[in-house]
C-alpha positions, 0 to 999 in steps of 0.5 A: 119579423112581423107578428105572426111569424115571430109567434109561429116562432116561439111556437116551434121553439117551445115545441121544440123544447118539450119534445126535448125534455119528453126524448129525455125523460121517456126514452128508453132505446139508450144503454142500461147500466145494472149492477154485476152480481151472482145468487144461487151459483149451479155451477162445478169444477171441469177440469182442474190442472194443477202445478204437481201435474204440469211439473211431473210432465217437464213445464212449467209451474202453472195452473188452472181450471175451469168451472161451468154452470148457471146461476141468478145475474141479478137485472140480467137473469139467470144465464148459463157461465162458463170461464177458463182461467190460469195463474203462473205459480213461478211468480207467487208471492209469498208476502201476503201483505202485497196482496190485491185482495183480502182472501176470506178462506181461515185455510189461506196461508201460502203465497198467491200466484197472477193469474194470467191474462190478455195474449198469454190466453189460450194457456195450453197444459200438457200434464196428464192425471193418469201417469200411465197415459203419459204426456202430452196436450191436455186442457187449454184455459181461454182466459174467456167467460161467456153468459147466454141466457135461455133465449140465447142471449149472451154475455162476452168478457176477457180475464184480465188478472187478478190472483190466486191464494194456495189454501191449506185445507187438509193438507198444503195446496189443496185449495185455491182463493181465486179472485179473476179481473172481468172485462166485458167485450161484447153481447149478443141479443137483449145484451148487444155491446156489452161492456163494464167490469167485475171480479170472480171471487172463486173457493174451492178445495179437493173433497177427499169423499168426492176425490176431486175439487169441490167450489165453496164460495163463487160470487163476484165483488161488490163494484162489478156492472155492466152495460149492453 
């Protein structure tokens, strides 16, 4: 190989190395991973089904609910959210030492039940909150979480498990503290291909003045991430 060809090969190698370094340092087209966090929620319970309501209709001891509203999700911005889940009270465990999550409510004192996951959804309840209306199809827990931005970009998630702890606020069983495990399964727009996982944390109880369930705490546990 003559000297000119050697020089050309050397220059080409240097140029390729420099280009690779520049791409590695300045590449902004790859996926982004960010901490999944929630602050300033403006969320309400849109429906709740209790185990006594289901039992009155001859159904198994299942309960569930749906939340809907909006919150700030850190780098993801302010997003609307809707999520519904169900839990199996017939499988409630009275031994608090065996729970995976430690409740923070001072009213914890009862058993905890497993949150349904995967193929257990959708779960259709059959109760009616008004006895005069009889029993029949009512609410359905989808086991899904959907987050959406003002621009219409979305993040989809599914419920993969968790725990619901009974709370005794004013009377036995008038509240719950729930830990819902979520796996992100995709997205659209800016969140296309979203993946990752998080644990949502909810405390709610019946407010006698409101005559309905109110949310006391809603957030996510540390350690959750989302990549998109």
